[in-house]
One Martini backbone bead per residue (centre of mass of N, CA, C, O) as a GRO file, in nm:
protein
  454
    1MET     BB    1  13.278   1.018   4.649
    2GLY     BB    2  13.172   0.988   4.970
    3TYR     BB    3  13.289   1.256   5.098
    4GLU     BB    4  13.311   1.450   5.400
    5LEU     BB    5  13.415   1.763   5.435
    6ILE     BB    6  13.594   1.968   5.630
    7GLY     BB    7  13.725   2.274   5.674
    8TRP     BB    8  14.035   2.199   5.660
    9GLN     BB    9  14.014   2.029   5.398
   10ARG     BB   10  13.900   2.253   5.208
   11ASP     BB   11  14.133   2.451   5.244
   12PHE     BB   12  14.363   2.263   5.151
   13LEU     BB   13  14.260   2.227   4.860
   14CYS     BB   14  14.255   2.525   4.782
   15ASP     BB   15  14.558   2.576   4.822
   16MET     BB   16  14.665   2.340   4.646
   17GLY     BB   17  14.496   2.465   4.378
   18ALA     BB   18  14.656   2.697   4.330
   19ILE     BB   19  14.702   2.954   4.073
   20ASP     BB   20  14.855   3.130   3.840
   21ALA     BB   21  14.867   3.321   3.553
   22ALA     BB   22  14.982   3.053   3.394
   23GLY     BB   23  14.839   2.788   3.538
   24LYS     BB   24  15.012   2.722   3.777
   25TRP     BB   25  15.132   2.610   4.048
   26VAL     BB   26  15.214   2.771   4.335
   27HIS     BB   27  15.252   2.465   4.476
   28PRO     BB   28  15.478   2.217   4.387
   29ARG     BB   29  15.493   2.197   4.703
   30VAL     BB   30  15.365   1.963   4.952
   31GLY     BB   31  15.279   1.971   5.310
   32GLU     BB   32  15.153   1.715   5.566
   33SER     BB   33  15.112   1.744   5.921
   34VAL     BB   34  14.916   1.488   6.080
   35PRO     BB   35  14.755   1.322   6.280
   36ARG     BB   36  14.629   1.037   6.329
   37GLN     BB   37  14.307   0.984   6.193
   38GLN     BB   38  14.222   1.291   6.039
   39GLY     BB   39  14.207   1.278   5.706
   40LYS     BB   40  14.451   1.323   5.497
   41SER     BB   41  14.393   1.105   5.271
   42VAL     BB   42  14.128   1.220   5.165
   43ASP     BB   43  14.245   1.470   5.017
   44LEU     BB   44  14.426   1.304   4.824
   45ILE     BB   45  14.202   1.138   4.684
   46VAL     BB   46  14.046   1.371   4.572
   47TRP     BB   47  14.280   1.511   4.419
   48ALA     BB   48  14.367   1.268   4.241
   49SER     BB   49  14.101   1.218   4.108
   50PHE     BB   50  14.053   1.490   3.974
   51LEU     BB   51  14.310   1.502   3.808
   52ALA     BB   52  14.267   1.239   3.643
   53ALA     BB   53  13.946   1.236   3.565
   54VAL     BB   54  13.937   1.548   3.469
   55MET     BB   55  14.245   1.674   3.390
   56GLY     BB   56  14.459   1.440   3.289
   57TYR     BB   57  14.647   1.335   3.495
   58LYS     BB   58  14.954   1.194   3.614
   59VAL     BB   59  14.951   0.966   3.894
   60LEU     BB   60  15.157   0.903   4.177
   61TRP     BB   61  15.107   0.650   4.427
   62THR     BB   62  15.272   0.626   4.741
   63GLU     BB   63  15.413   0.368   4.950
   64HIS     BB   64  15.577   0.181   5.197
   65ASN     BB   65  15.356  -0.047   5.177
   66TYR     BB   66  15.169  -0.279   5.017
   67SER     BB   67  14.919  -0.290   5.210
   68THR     BB   68  14.862   0.012   5.183
   69THR     BB   69  14.834   0.016   4.875
   70MET     BB   70  14.578  -0.165   4.873
   71GLU     BB   71  14.399   0.015   5.046
   72MET     BB   72  14.398   0.250   4.851
   73LEU     BB   73  14.286   0.101   4.604
   74LYS     BB   74  14.017   0.036   4.736
   75ARG     BB   75  13.926   0.338   4.765
   76PHE     BB   76  13.922   0.392   4.460
   77ARG     BB   77  13.714   0.163   4.387
   78GLU     BB   78  13.479   0.305   4.541
   79ILE     BB   79  13.461   0.523   4.314
   80PHE     BB   80  13.529   0.368   4.011
   81GLY     BB   81  13.594   0.075   4.040
   82LYS     BB   82  13.742  -0.222   3.923
   83TYR     BB   83  13.605  -0.173   3.645
   84PRO     BB   84  13.474  -0.121   3.353
   85GLY     BB   85  13.126  -0.118   3.438
   86ASP     BB   86  13.102  -0.123   3.734
   87ARG     BB   87  12.800  -0.181   3.952
   88VAL     BB   88  12.916  -0.234   4.253
   89LEU     BB   89  13.128  -0.041   4.228
   90GLY     BB   90  13.110   0.279   4.274
   91ARG     BB   91  13.023   0.609   4.162
   92PRO     BB   92  12.811   0.802   4.036
   93GLY     BB   93  12.997   0.975   3.775
   94TRP     BB   94  13.280   0.810   3.814
   95ARG     BB   95  13.280   0.520   3.689
   96GLU     BB   96  13.248   0.639   3.391
   97GLN     BB   97  13.571   0.735   3.380
   98LEU     BB   98  13.653   0.449   3.341
   99ALA     BB   99  13.874   0.272   3.095
  100ASP     BB  100  14.118   0.137   3.268
  101VAL     BB  101  14.313  -0.155   3.388
  102CYS     BB  102  14.555  -0.283   3.639
  103SER     BB  103  14.602  -0.596   3.847
  104GLN     BB  104  14.884  -0.641   3.872
  105THR     BB  105  15.122  -0.713   4.069
  106SER     BB  106  15.279  -0.402   4.135
  107GLN     BB  107  15.099  -0.264   3.864
  108GLU     BB  108  14.880  -0.079   3.949
  109TRP     BB  109  14.603   0.080   3.759
  110MET     BB  110  14.431   0.384   3.630
  111GLY     BB  111  14.219   0.476   3.361
  112PHE     BB  112  14.096   0.759   3.169
  113ARG     BB  113  13.911   0.947   2.951
  114SER     BB  114  14.108   1.205   2.993
  115GLY     BB  115  14.410   1.054   3.013
  116GLY     BB  116  14.442   0.970   3.287
  117VAL     BB  117  14.645   0.855   3.581
  118ILE     BB  118  14.665   0.596   3.840
  119GLN     BB  119  14.953   0.496   4.017
  120PHE     BB  120  15.071   0.220   4.211
  121SER     BB  121  15.330   0.234   4.473
  122THR     BB  122  15.602   0.087   4.613
  123ARG     BB  123  15.880   0.181   4.768
  124THR     BB  124  16.189   0.179   4.594
  125LYS     BB  125  16.501   0.183   4.423
  126SER     BB  126  16.302   0.134   4.135
  127SER     BB  127  16.068   0.321   4.119
  128ARG     BB  128  15.932   0.400   3.812
  129LEU     BB  129  16.127   0.355   3.601
  130GLY     BB  130  16.053   0.523   3.290
  131PHE     BB  131  15.837   0.712   3.399
  132SER     BB  132  15.563   0.960   3.372
  133PHE     BB  133  15.472   1.244   3.575
  134ASP     BB  134  15.287   1.512   3.734
  135VAL     BB  135  15.217   1.354   4.008
  136VAL     BB  136  15.329   1.312   4.353
  137VAL     BB  137  15.238   1.084   4.616
  138TYR     BB  138  15.354   1.082   4.972
  139ASP     BB  139  15.271   0.864   5.154
  140GLU     BB  140  15.413   0.812   5.442
  141ALA     BB  141  15.656   1.036   5.470
  142GLN     BB  142  15.813   0.935   5.737
  143GLU     BB  143  15.955   0.693   5.541
  144LEU     BB  144  16.117   0.885   5.360
  145THR     BB  145  16.396   0.866   5.146
  146GLY     BB  146  16.649   0.976   4.942
  147VAL     BB  147  16.631   0.730   4.752
  148HIS     BB  148  16.338   0.758   4.664
  149VAL     BB  149  16.350   1.056   4.541
  150GLN     BB  150  16.572   0.998   4.339
  151VAL     BB  151  16.386   0.807   4.170
  152ILE     BB  152  16.095   0.971   4.153
  153ASN     BB  153  16.116   1.277   4.090
  154PRO     BB  154  16.223   1.261   3.782
  155THR     BB  155  15.927   1.167   3.662
  156THR     BB  156  15.842   1.499   3.633
  157THR     BB  157  16.014   1.630   3.404
  158SER     BB  158  15.816   1.499   3.146
  159GLY     BB  159  15.538   1.589   3.190
  160SER     BB  160  15.255   1.655   2.998
  161LYS     BB  161  15.177   1.928   3.179
  162HIS     BB  162  15.408   2.092   3.302
  163ASN     BB  163  15.281   2.052   3.620
  164LEU     BB  164  15.404   1.997   3.899
  165GLN     BB  165  15.355   1.778   4.197
  166LEU     BB  166  15.468   1.749   4.541
  167ILE     BB  167  15.346   1.518   4.794
  168TYR     BB  168  15.360   1.541   5.164
  169ALA     BB  169  15.234   1.282   5.385
  170GLY     BB  170  15.219   1.285   5.755
  171THR     BB  171  15.393   1.212   6.030
  172PRO     BB  172  15.620   1.230   6.252
  173THR     BB  173  15.926   1.146   6.276
  174ARG     BB  174  16.070   0.894   6.413
  175ALA     BB  175  16.265   0.760   6.630
  176GLY     BB  176  16.526   0.601   6.441
  177VAL     BB  177  16.440   0.680   6.162
  178PRO     BB  178  16.581   0.658   5.819
  179ALA     BB  179  16.402   0.946   5.753
  180GLU     BB  180  16.462   1.282   5.611
  181VAL     BB  181  16.269   1.431   5.415
  182PHE     BB  182  16.023   1.530   5.587
  183ARG     BB  183  16.200   1.694   5.786
  184ASN     BB  184  16.332   1.880   5.567
  185VAL     BB  185  16.079   2.011   5.466
  186ARG     BB  186  15.989   2.129   5.729
  187SER     BB  187  16.240   2.302   5.778
  188GLN     BB  188  16.199   2.491   5.536
  189ALA     BB  189  15.924   2.602   5.629
  190TRP     BB  190  16.021   2.724   5.901
  191HIS     BB  191  16.262   2.900   5.780
  192GLY     BB  192  16.239   2.971   5.494
  193GLY     BB  193  16.279   3.136   5.215
  194ASP     BB  194  16.385   3.036   4.899
  195GLU     BB  195  16.349   2.726   4.960
  196ALA     BB  196  16.013   2.790   5.030
  197ALA     BB  197  15.860   2.940   4.798
  198ASP     BB  198  15.719   2.649   4.677
  199LEU     BB  199  15.593   2.594   4.967
  200MET     BB  200  15.341   2.402   5.130
  201TRP     BB  201  15.239   2.407   5.485
  202LEU     BB  202  15.080   2.169   5.707
  203GLU     BB  203  15.026   2.194   6.075
  204TYR     BB  204  14.964   1.967   6.344
  205GLY     BB  205  15.092   2.051   6.682
  206VAL     BB  206  15.301   2.023   6.938
  207ALA     BB  207  15.582   2.170   7.112
  208GLU     BB  208  15.531   1.960   7.346
  209ILE     BB  209  15.455   1.702   7.525
  210GLY     BB  210  15.357   1.693   7.803
  211ASP     BB  211  15.023   1.639   7.865
  212ILE     BB  212  14.862   1.376   7.703
  213TRP     BB  213  14.582   1.382   7.891
  214ASP     BB  214  14.515   1.668   7.798
  215GLU     BB  215  14.225   1.735   7.616
  216SER     BB  216  14.251   2.041   7.567
  217ARG     BB  217  14.483   1.992   7.346
  218TRP     BB  218  14.347   1.826   7.121
  219TRP     BB  219  14.172   2.048   6.975
  220ALA     BB  220  14.434   2.193   6.844
  221VAL     BB  221  14.561   1.910   6.684
  222MET     BB  222  14.263   1.769   6.612
  223PRO     BB  223  14.072   1.857   6.344
  224SER     BB  224  13.868   1.580   6.370
  225LEU     BB  225  13.745   1.613   6.629
  226GLY     BB  226  13.412   1.494   6.623
  227HIS     BB  227  13.428   1.343   6.351
  228HIS     BB  228  13.652   1.121   6.260
  229ALA     BB  229  13.747   1.144   6.552
  230ASP     BB  230  13.785   0.934   6.844
  231ALA     BB  231  13.842   0.977   7.182
  232ARG     BB  232  13.815   0.683   7.281
  233ALA     BB  233  14.030   0.560   7.088
  234ILE     BB  234  14.262   0.735   7.184
  235ARG     BB  235  14.273   0.652   7.478
  236ALA     BB  236  14.331   0.352   7.418
  237GLY     BB  237  14.581   0.376   7.242
  238MET     BB  238  14.776   0.539   7.450
  239LYS     BB  239  14.811   0.318   7.683
  240ASP     BB  240  15.036   0.142   7.492
  241MET     BB  241  15.216   0.410   7.514
  242ASP     BB  242  15.444   0.621   7.516
  243GLU     BB  243  15.477   0.952   7.533
  244LEU     BB  244  15.625   1.007   7.273
  245GLY     BB  245  15.457   0.832   7.082
  246ALA     BB  246  15.180   0.971   7.142
  247ALA     BB  247  15.264   1.254   7.066
  248GLN     BB  248  15.334   1.194   6.767
  249GLU     BB  249  15.073   1.045   6.663
  250TYR     BB  250  14.833   1.237   6.821
  251LEU     BB  251  15.001   1.536   6.858
  252GLY     BB  252  15.237   1.612   6.651
  253TYR     BB  253  15.531   1.558   6.762
  254TRP     BB  254  15.850   1.702   6.716
  255LEU     BB  255  16.156   1.665   6.713
  256PRO     BB  256  16.419   1.834   6.777
  257GLU     BB  257  16.639   2.041   6.659
  258ALA     BB  258  17.017   1.978   6.639
  259ALA     BB  259  17.253   2.196   6.485
  260GLY     BB  260  17.509   2.351   6.554
  261GLY     BB  261  17.349   2.641   6.675
  262ASP     BB  262  17.158   2.476   6.807
  263PRO     BB  263  16.998   2.361   7.049
  264PRO     BB  264  16.985   2.143   7.265
  265LEU     BB  265  16.812   1.845   7.330
  266VAL     BB  266  16.853   1.907   7.636
  267THR     BB  267  16.728   2.043   7.910
  268ALA     BB  268  16.765   2.123   8.234
  269GLU     BB  269  16.472   2.056   8.315
  270GLN     BB  270  16.461   1.770   8.203
  271TRP     BB  271  16.702   1.656   8.366
  272ASP     BB  272  16.600   1.739   8.658
  273ALA     BB  273  16.339   1.560   8.642
  274CYS     BB  274  16.529   1.278   8.669
  275GLU     BB  275  16.613   1.330   8.952
  276VAL     BB  276  16.763   1.169   9.234
  277PRO     BB  277  16.894   1.125   9.551
  278ALA     BB  278  16.917   0.801   9.491
  279ALA     BB  279  17.001   0.511   9.435
  280PRO     BB  280  16.885   0.206   9.392
  281PRO     BB  281  16.882  -0.055   9.564
  282PRO     BB  282  16.982  -0.355   9.569
  283SER     BB  283  16.820  -0.628   9.381
  284GLU     BB  284  16.647  -0.892   9.311
  285GLY     BB  285  16.642  -0.912   8.951
  286GLU     BB  286  16.826  -0.725   8.848
  287LYS     BB  287  16.961  -0.522   8.575
  288VAL     BB  288  17.291  -0.504   8.419
  289ALA     BB  289  17.479  -0.235   8.247
  290TYR     BB  290  17.733  -0.130   8.004
  291GLY     BB  291  17.880   0.183   7.886
  292VAL     BB  292  18.125   0.263   7.617
  293LYS     BB  293  18.295   0.578   7.533
  294PHE     BB  294  18.487   0.712   7.276
  295SER     BB  295  18.629   0.958   7.152
  296ALA     BB  296  18.712   1.070   6.850
  297ASP     BB  297  19.025   1.120   6.944
  298GLY     BB  298  19.084   0.915   7.199
  299SER     BB  299  19.119   1.089   7.489
  300THR     BB  300  18.836   0.970   7.592
  301VAL     BB  301  18.650   0.786   7.857
  302ALA     BB  302  18.326   0.642   7.906
  303LEU     BB  303  18.132   0.505   8.193
  304CYS     BB  304  17.818   0.342   8.215
  305CYS     BB  305  17.539   0.262   8.423
  306ALA     BB  306  17.257   0.021   8.403
  307VAL     BB  307  16.943  -0.013   8.579
  308ARG     BB  308  16.692  -0.277   8.630
  309PRO     BB  309  16.437  -0.308   8.818
  310PRO     BB  310  16.162  -0.487   8.893
  311GLU     BB  311  16.083  -0.195   8.982
  312GLY     BB  312  16.060   0.073   8.795
  313ARG     BB  313  16.307   0.276   8.686
  314ASP     BB  314  16.559   0.345   8.515
  315HIS     BB  315  16.924   0.363   8.591
  316ILE     BB  316  17.190   0.616   8.577
  317GLU     BB  317  17.563   0.608   8.576
  318LEU     BB  318  17.867   0.767   8.626
  319ARG     BB  319  18.193   0.623   8.664
  320PHE     BB  320  18.363   0.724   8.404
  321LEU     BB  321  18.591   1.012   8.317
  322GLU     BB  322  18.875   0.960   8.115
  323PRO     BB  323  19.180   0.948   8.022
  324THR     BB  324  19.382   0.745   7.788
  325SER     BB  325  19.668   0.770   7.913
  326ARG     BB  326  19.624   0.496   8.097
  327GLY     BB  327  19.477   0.331   7.921
  328VAL     BB  328  19.282   0.000   7.925
  329GLY     BB  329  19.349  -0.209   8.146
  330TRP     BB  330  19.181  -0.107   8.393
  331LEU     BB  331  18.906  -0.122   8.243
  332ALA     BB  332  18.913  -0.427   8.178
  333GLU     BB  333  18.922  -0.522   8.464
  334TRP     BB  334  18.655  -0.391   8.568
  335ILE     BB  335  18.466  -0.531   8.365
  336SER     BB  336  18.542  -0.832   8.415
  337GLN     BB  337  18.478  -0.843   8.730
  338ARG     BB  338  18.145  -0.798   8.636
  339ALA     BB  339  18.030  -1.048   8.469
  340ALA     BB  340  17.853  -1.191   8.691
  341GLY     BB  341  17.643  -0.915   8.719
  342ALA     BB  342  17.624  -0.870   8.408
  343CYS     BB  343  17.503  -0.880   8.080
  344CYS     BB  344  17.655  -0.613   7.947
  345ALA     BB  345  17.905  -0.454   7.720
  346ALA     BB  346  17.909  -0.153   7.543
  347ILE     BB  347  18.141  -0.070   7.271
  348ASP     BB  348  18.254   0.263   7.153
  349GLY     BB  349  18.477   0.359   6.903
  350ARG     BB  350  18.742   0.407   6.701
  351SER     BB  351  18.913   0.496   6.947
  352GLY     BB  352  18.983   0.209   7.171
  353ALA     BB  353  18.777  -0.028   7.135
  354GLY     BB  354  18.958  -0.244   7.018
  355ALA     BB  355  19.166  -0.268   7.257
  356LEU     BB  356  18.957  -0.339   7.473
  357CYS     BB  357  18.844  -0.599   7.343
  358GLU     BB  358  19.108  -0.753   7.332
  359ARG     BB  359  19.164  -0.742   7.642
  360LEU     BB  360  18.902  -0.904   7.718
  361GLU     BB  361  18.971  -1.155   7.557
  362GLN     BB  362  19.230  -1.219   7.730
  363LEU     BB  363  19.034  -1.237   8.004
  364ARG     BB  364  18.793  -1.432   7.940
  365VAL     BB  365  18.521  -1.347   7.882
  366PRO     BB  366  18.210  -1.400   7.837
  367ARG     BB  367  18.002  -1.493   7.614
  368GLY     BB  368  17.825  -1.189   7.532
  369TYR     BB  369  17.935  -0.950   7.720
  370VAL     BB  370  18.053  -0.828   7.447
  371THR     BB  371  17.978  -0.531   7.246
  372ARG     BB  372  17.958  -0.390   6.907
  373PRO     BB  373  17.802  -0.147   6.773
  374THR     BB  374  17.641  -0.040   6.530
  375ALA     BB  375  17.522   0.226   6.366
  376ASP     BB  376  17.218   0.162   6.418
  377GLN     BB  377  17.264   0.106   6.725
  378ALA     BB  378  17.363   0.389   6.798
  379VAL     BB  379  17.099   0.525   6.723
  380SER     BB  380  16.929   0.369   6.929
  381ALA     BB  381  17.085   0.468   7.183
  382ALA     BB  382  17.031   0.767   7.151
  383ASN     BB  383  16.714   0.729   7.169
  384ALA     BB  384  16.699   0.595   7.446
  385ILE     BB  385  16.792   0.841   7.620
  386TYR     BB  386  16.614   1.056   7.505
  387GLU     BB  387  16.338   0.925   7.574
  388GLY     BB  388  16.392   0.888   7.883
  389ILE     BB  389  16.395   1.192   7.937
  390GLN     BB  390  16.126   1.287   7.805
  391THR     BB  391  15.960   1.048   7.977
  392ARG     BB  392  16.087   0.980   8.267
  393SER     BB  393  16.209   0.658   8.249
  394VAL     BB  394  16.471   0.791   8.385
  395THR     BB  395  16.741   0.796   8.614
  396HIS     BB  396  16.941   1.023   8.834
  397VAL     BB  397  17.207   1.155   8.978
  398ALA     BB  398  17.402   1.384   9.071
  399ASP     BB  399  17.613   1.506   8.786
  400GLU     BB  400  17.806   1.714   8.631
  401ALA     BB  401  17.921   1.558   8.377
  402LEU     BB  402  17.654   1.437   8.284
  403GLY     BB  403  17.486   1.694   8.269
  404ARG     BB  404  17.663   1.849   8.073
  405SER     BB  405  17.638   1.639   7.839
  406ALA     BB  406  17.327   1.652   7.812
  407THR     BB  407  17.288   1.987   7.799
  408THR     BB  408  17.515   2.031   7.536
  409SER     BB  409  17.411   1.844   7.331
  410VAL     BB  410  17.385   1.754   6.995
  411ARG     BB  411  17.313   1.681   6.679
  412ARG     BB  412  17.447   1.390   6.503
  413ARG     BB  413  17.533   1.263   6.219
  414ILE     BB  414  17.467   0.923   6.086
  415GLY     BB  415  17.542   0.884   5.797
  416ARG     BB  416  17.288   0.867   5.510
  417SER     BB  417  16.988   0.781   5.662
  418GLY     BB  418  16.923   0.992   5.922
  419GLY     BB  419  17.089   0.942   6.144
  420TRP     BB  420  17.164   0.982   6.508
  421GLY     BB  421  17.368   1.158   6.750
  422TRP     BB  422  17.587   1.277   6.969
  423GLY     BB  423  17.705   1.616   7.012
  424GLY     BB  424  17.996   1.819   7.067
  425ASP     BB  425  18.226   1.861   7.321
  426ASP     BB  426  18.089   1.618   7.552
  427PRO     BB  427  17.917   1.329   7.470
  428GLU     BB  428  18.025   1.058   7.606
  429ALA     BB  429  17.845   1.020   7.859
  430ILE     BB  430  17.561   1.002   7.718
  431GLU     BB  431  17.643   0.782   7.524
  432ALA     BB  432  17.703   0.568   7.745
  433ALA     BB  433  17.413   0.572   7.853
  434GLY     BB  434  17.281   0.477   7.585
  435LEU     BB  435  17.428   0.205   7.569
  436ALA     BB  436  17.329   0.086   7.831
  437LEU     BB  437  17.028   0.099   7.775
  438TRP     BB  438  17.025  -0.064   7.515
  439VAL     BB  439  17.160  -0.331   7.626
  440LEU     BB  440  16.946  -0.377   7.849
  441SER     BB  441  16.715  -0.435   7.624
  442ASN     BB  442  16.894  -0.644   7.415
  443SER     BB  443  17.003  -0.846   7.605
  444ARG     BB  444  17.009  -1.210   7.666
  445ARG     BB  445  17.198  -1.207   7.896
  446ASN     BB  446  17.220  -1.417   8.201
  447PRO     BB  447  17.421  -1.458   8.476
  448SER     BB  448  17.217  -1.644   8.646
  449TRP     BB  449  17.248  -1.861   8.449
  450LYS     BB  450  17.250  -2.220   8.449
  451GLY     BB  451  17.382  -2.500   8.364
  452ARG     BB  452  17.278  -2.837   8.266
  453ALA     BB  453  17.330  -3.175   8.331
  454GLY     BB  454  17.135  -3.436   8.184
   0.00000   0.00000   0.00000
């Protein structure tokens, strides 16, 4: 096919192709989490080509974006040709296997003399309804949602070979991405038990972000380094990314699980590493924002301030953590009095947020100064403070209440799309800090701008 496989790729194919005494796949579910540009798609191309062209399997190849779908179709055409009898593209011995093609936009497929098919599809809410397949390849699995698999997985129920295989391949699910399937498959693999009995999982990755520039770590988690992967290109690519992003994409770092009895998202060591002796002094050109979070039962409200100086790291401070028995009038007065010096105040919470926003409206605060985040924006806010702590791009002074909130809070699921926020006994303070950081980055309001007449 024109590919030179190295050791880890050959081993992966051998394991993926293992069969039992009945001739069925030992692993009807396969997962592969490998850092970017290490050649994981090559394994899948070889496997899908063999299954369809030699074994007569019907294979559905899915991507998250149509542009990637077309890139993969191009790579298959380099093996089999663009059409039957193509002597320009295709590899000798393989192009002769191609019997038919469809090149209609969004309906591309290849048919083979064996009776096998490879169909290419961009994942949507109605992908491939009414079709039957033996094998499904989920490339870019880090973008895969429950809606996608709900539509696609049942297409294997009546596959002609009655020997299904679902293959999930990607990089670690990114912070804030509403795609839970790949993360859940990985969780099953790591926890084991009956749920993972049919699952094969291959993963290369670091256990913590650590020093992303320590190249001695690269060799353990980049299996194709020195072969397909170029260290010089990796160095250049990492320079324009934050530490968390680089660790996920290049080092295979997964965000920690935290739910129920799982450990908190932030350790005391990580929190302490962001501590500074004193807040940065006020400076011209700095940007200020506030985050307000009401507890789920409405009994407590937290207000955090976030400051972005012209140079240096963002800084957060907890200003209030008070019972709501005092009402919200005093808080509205405090927020409104600072409208001339802050870009925005983000207010969240089912209980109390509405009353506070109404009171601020009565106080005639400037347009755009107050915002109520959506569920997706609340997810982004949770990730903003989490990434800030992980990458040490945010600072704080010693504060027992804020520290306790940060180091005891766990992951709390938001909605049905895989989003998460902070949960636990008292997450309000760290949630308020996240809201302040989020709105600091996303508000376009600048209180120093003045309108001009004429």
